[in-house]
C-alpha positions, 0 to 999 in steps of 0.5 A, a space after each residue: 580521479 575526477 570520474 570517481 568523484 563524479 560517480 560517487 553521488 549517483 551511486 550513493 543515491 541509488 543505494 539509498 533509494 534501493 534501501 528506501 524501496 525495500 523498507 517500504 515494501 517490507 513495512 506494507 501489511 503487517 499486523 494491522 493489514 488483517 484488521 484493515 481488510 476485515 473492516 473493508 470487507 464489512 463495509 462492502 458487505 453492509 453496502 451490498 446489503 443496503 443496495 439489495 434492500 433498496 433494490 428489493 423494496 423499490 421493485 
């Protein structure tokens, strides 16, 4: 029975870790993901516009 008591903690930790990973993956994204993506896209668009304006004005 020593082998059972030796194997229980690693098995419990493996199951817990697997559950943690599944929870993290499932909670990625969600309702705020679209808002964050839109904000990032808007920031990139503004930065590109500034870069183009600077490039056009300097040339």
